[in-house]
C-alpha positions in Angstrom: 0.0 -0.1 0.0 1.2 3.4 -0.7 0.5 6.8 0.5 -1.1 9.6 -1.6 -2.7 13.2 -1.9 -5.1 14.1 -4.6 -5.0 17.8 -6.0 -7.7 18.9 -8.6 -7.6 22.5 -10.1 -11.3 23.0 -11.8 -11.9 24.2 -15.2 -13.7 27.4 -16.2 -17.3 27.0 -16.0 -16.7 23.8 -14.1 -19.1 23.6 -10.7 -18.4 22.1 -7.3 -21.5 20.0 -8.2 -20.1 18.0 -11.0 -16.5 18.0 -9.0 -17.7 15.7 -5.9 -19.3 12.8 -7.8 -16.2 12.7 -10.3 -13.6 12.9 -7.4 -15.5 10.3 -5.7 -14.9 8.1 -8.6 -11.2 8.8 -8.4 -10.9 8.2 -5.0 -12.8 4.7 -5.2 -10.2 4.0 -8.1 -7.1 5.0 -6.4 -8.0 2.9 -3.3 -8.6 -0.2 -5.5 -4.6 0.1 -6.1 -4.3 -0.3 -3.1 -3.6 3.4 -1.5 -4.0 5.3 1.3 -5.6 8.7 0.8 -4.3 11.3 3.2 -5.9 14.5 1.4 -8.1 15.7 -1.3 -7.5 19.3 -2.5 -9.5 21.3 -5.1 -8.9 24.4 -6.2 -11.2 27.0 -8.3 -9.6 27.7 -12.0 -6.6 29.9 -11.8 -6.1 29.7 -7.8 -3.9 28.0 -5.7 -5.1 28.6 -2.4 -5.7 24.5 -1.7 -2.2 23.9 -3.7 -0.5 26.2 -1.2 -2.0 24.2 2.0 -0.9 20.7 0.0 2.9 21.8 -0.2 2.9 23.3 3.6 2.0 19.8 4.7 4.8 17.1 5.7 5.2 15.1 2.8 7.9 12.7 3.9 5.5 9.8 3.9 3.7 10.5 1.0 4.6 8.4 -2.3 2.7 10.2 -5.1 0.6 13.4 -5.3 -2.4 12.7 -8.1 -3.1 15.8 -10.0 -5.9 16.0 -13.0 -3.4 18.1 -14.9 -0.2 19.9 -15.1 0.1 23.0 -13.3 -0.6 26.1 -15.6 1.3 28.5 -13.6 5.1 28.7 -14.0 5.6 29.8 -10.4 3.3 27.2 -9.2 4.7 24.6 -11.5 8.3 25.3 -10.5 7.4 25.1 -7.0 5.9 21.8 -7.5 8.9 20.6 -8.8 10.9 21.7 -6.0 8.7 19.8 -3.7 8.9 16.7 -5.7 13.0 16.8 -5.6 13.1 18.1 -1.8 10.3 15.5 -0.5 11.2 12.5 -2.9 7.7 12.4 -3.9 6.5 11.4 -7.6 3.7 13.0 -9.3 0.7 10.9 -11.4 -2.2 12.2 -13.3 -5.3 10.8 -13.0 -8.4 10.0 -15.4 -11.4 7.8 -15.1 
């Protein structure tokens, strides 16, 4: 079993009502691997508040950070790359 965190950044025009059922499916699929999910972080389009909270967490025990896509903002993309290197964490992208 491995340890993971999920991060989802919503698309323009996407509502939280559509995200919740989708994320429930993603969580079910990841738990089948098997994996222990230590957190789910969801940001609105072009916002990174939850992402900042995610990278503030101690990540030494996390094996993977699952993302729905690459981060668009170069600053946050670089920040994620540094966290991955410093904490020895890998990223994966989820799809149903």
